[in-house]
C-alpha positions in Angstrom: 33.3 44.4 124.3 34.0 47.3 126.7 36.0 50.4 126.0 37.1 53.5 127.9 37.8 56.7 125.9 39.9 59.6 127.4 39.6 62.9 125.5 41.6 66.1 125.4 41.8 69.1 123.1 44.1 71.7 121.6 43.3 75.3 120.6 39.5 75.2 121.3 39.9 79.0 121.6 40.3 79.1 117.7 36.4 78.8 117.6 36.1 82.3 118.8 39.6 84.0 118.6 40.0 87.1 116.4 43.7 86.7 116.6 44.2 82.9 115.9 47.6 81.5 116.7 46.9 78.3 114.9 45.0 76.8 112.1 43.3 73.7 113.5 41.3 72.8 116.6 42.3 69.4 117.6 40.1 67.1 119.8 41.7 63.7 120.6 40.5 60.5 122.3 42.4 57.6 123.6 40.5 54.3 123.1 41.4 51.4 125.6 39.9 48.0 125.9 38.7 48.2 129.5 40.4 45.0 130.6 43.7 46.7 129.9 43.0 50.0 131.5 44.4 49.2 134.9 47.6 47.6 133.8 48.3 50.6 131.4 47.8 53.0 134.3 50.2 50.9 136.5 52.8 51.0 133.7 52.6 54.7 133.2 53.0 55.3 137.0 56.0 53.0 136.9 57.6 54.9 134.2 57.0 58.2 136.1 58.6 56.7 139.2 61.6 55.4 137.1 62.2 58.8 135.7 61.2 60.7 138.8 58.4 62.6 136.8 56.2 64.7 139.2 53.1 66.7 138.3 51.0 66.1 135.1 52.3 64.5 131.9 51.5 67.0 129.3 52.7 67.7 125.7 53.7 71.2 126.7 56.0 69.9 129.5 58.2 67.9 127.1 61.7 69.1 127.7 65.3 67.9 127.1 65.5 66.5 130.6 62.3 64.6 130.2 62.5 63.4 126.7 63.8 60.0 127.6 60.5 59.5 129.7 58.3 60.7 126.9 60.0 58.4 124.3 59.3 55.5 126.7 55.8 56.6 127.1 55.4 56.5 123.2 56.9 53.0 123.2 54.5 51.9 125.8 51.6 53.2 123.6 52.9 51.3 120.6 53.6 48.2 122.5 49.9 47.9 123.3 49.0 47.2 119.7 45.3 47.8 118.9 44.3 47.4 122.6 45.1 51.0 122.9 44.2 53.3 119.9 44.2 57.1 119.3 41.8 59.2 117.1 41.8 62.9 116.6 39.4 65.3 114.7 41.2 68.3 113.1 38.9 71.3 112.4 40.1 74.2 110.2 38.9 77.3 112.1 38.6 79.3 108.9 35.9 76.8 107.6 33.6 77.2 110.7 30.5 79.2 110.2 29.0 79.6 113.6 26.0 81.7 112.7 24.9 79.4 109.8 25.4 75.9 111.4 25.8 76.4 115.1 23.4 79.0 116.3 26.1 81.4 116.8 27.5 79.3 119.6 31.2 78.2 119.6 30.4 76.0 122.6 27.7 74.1 120.6 30.1 73.7 117.7 32.7 72.4 120.0 30.4 69.5 121.2 29.2 68.8 117.6 32.9 68.2 116.7 33.3 66.0 119.8 30.3 64.0 118.5 32.0 63.6 115.2 35.2 62.4 116.9 33.4 59.7 118.8 30.5 58.6 116.6 32.4 57.2 113.7 34.6 54.8 115.7 31.8 53.4 118.0 30.8 49.8 117.6 27.4 48.2 118.1 26.8 46.0 121.1 29.8 47.6 122.8 29.9 49.4 126.1 31.8 52.6 126.4 32.7 54.9 129.2 33.8 58.3 128.0 35.9 60.7 130.1 36.0 64.3 128.7 38.6 66.8 129.9 36.9 69.2 132.3 35.4 72.2 130.7 33.4 75.2 132.1 30.5 75.7 129.9 27.7 78.4 129.6 25.1 75.6 129.2 25.9 73.0 132.0 23.9 70.4 130.1 26.4 70.1 127.2 27.8 66.7 128.3 24.3 65.2 128.9 23.2 66.5 125.5 26.4 64.9 124.0 25.4 61.6 125.5 21.8 61.8 124.4 22.8 62.5 120.9 25.3 59.6 121.0 22.6 57.3 122.3 20.1 58.4 119.6 22.6 57.9 116.8 23.9 54.5 118.2 20.8 52.6 119.6 22.7 49.3 119.7 25.6 50.9 121.7 25.7 51.2 125.5 27.1 54.3 127.1 27.7 53.4 130.8 28.9 57.0 131.4 29.9 60.2 129.7 31.6 62.3 132.4 34.1 65.0 133.2 37.6 64.2 134.4 40.2 66.6 135.5 43.4 65.8 133.9 45.5 66.0 137.0 43.5 63.1 138.4 43.9 60.7 135.4 47.2 59.5 133.8 45.3 58.3 130.8 43.8 61.7 130.1 47.4 62.9 130.3 48.5 60.4 127.7 45.7 61.6 125.5 46.9 65.1 126.1 50.5 64.1 125.0 49.2 62.5 121.8 46.7 65.3 121.1 49.4 67.8 121.6 51.8 66.1 119.2 49.2 65.8 116.4 48.4 69.5 116.9 52.2 70.4 116.7 52.4 68.6 113.4 49.2 69.9 111.8 49.6 73.5 113.1 53.5 73.6 112.7 54.0 75.0 116.1 57.2 73.3 117.6 60.6 75.0 116.9 63.1 73.1 114.9 65.5 71.1 117.1 63.2 71.5 120.2 62.5 68.6 122.6 58.9 68.5 121.3 60.1 68.3 117.7 62.4 65.5 118.5 59.5 63.7 120.4 57.2 64.3 117.4 59.8 62.8 115.0 60.2 59.8 117.3 56.4 59.3 117.2 56.4 59.4 113.5 59.4 57.1 113.2 57.2 54.5 115.3 54.2 55.2 113.1 56.2 54.8 109.8 54.7 58.0 108.3 54.2 61.7 108.9 51.2 62.7 110.9 48.3 63.7 108.6 44.8 63.0 107.7 44.1 59.2 107.4 41.4 57.0 106.2 38.8 55.8 108.7 40.4 52.3 108.5 43.6 53.5 110.1 43.3 52.0 113.6 46.4 52.9 115.6 46.6 56.7 115.1 43.7 58.0 113.2 43.1 61.6 112.1 39.8 62.8 110.8 40.3 66.1 108.9 36.6 67.3 108.9 35.1 69.8 106.7 32.5 71.5 109.1 29.9 72.3 106.5 27.0 70.4 107.6 24.5 70.5 110.5 24.4 68.0 113.4 
C-alpha cells in the first residue's frame, strides 16, 4: 500500500508563548491512498472553479460568502470514505516541560510531537510520502532527523520522502489546514457563536455524528490523539 500524508499545524507558538491565546497546540495530518491523490486534487480544483474561490483554502478564510464552498469541501472529504483520513494530535501547552524532556528546545519538542502524530498510524510494508507545512527552523536538519527516527522505529515501513511543501502550492495541504483549524477551533473554543467558522464546525460534526474530541486509536475517519507529553522520545 502507498500513502501520502499532508500535515499542518495550529498554535505552535504555544510551545514558547508567555501570553498564550489558546490551550492546545494542534498538528494535523491528511492520510490519502496515493492512487486517489490526483483525483482528489482535481475535485478540489473543480469546486474552487465552481465557487470562484481564489487564493489559498484555509480555515481562517471561512466566511459567510464562502461557507457553501467549504461545506462542499467537507462533503468531498466524507464522500471519500476511508481512502482519505485525518488524524490530529492535541498537546496541552501547560503540560509541556521543555527543560526536563526536550533539552529546553521548543523546536525539538514540536518534531517529537510530529513523530507521535505519524508513528502510531503507520503500517508495516507500506510506502509513505510525508509533506510537512514549511517551517523555518534553527536546526535545518529537523526534517531529516524526523525521517531517521521514523525509519528506526518502523523498520518494515518505507519512507519515499519526508519533505517540506508550501501550502500555497498544495490544495491537499490546504485541506489539511481546514480540518486542523476546525479541530483546533473546537478544542480551543476559539470561534464566535454564530460565525461562519462555527457553522462550518457544526456541519463537520453533523457529518461525523459526534462532537469533536479525543478518540480511541481505532477511530479511522477523524482521529484525535490527546497526548500527555510526559515522556522522552
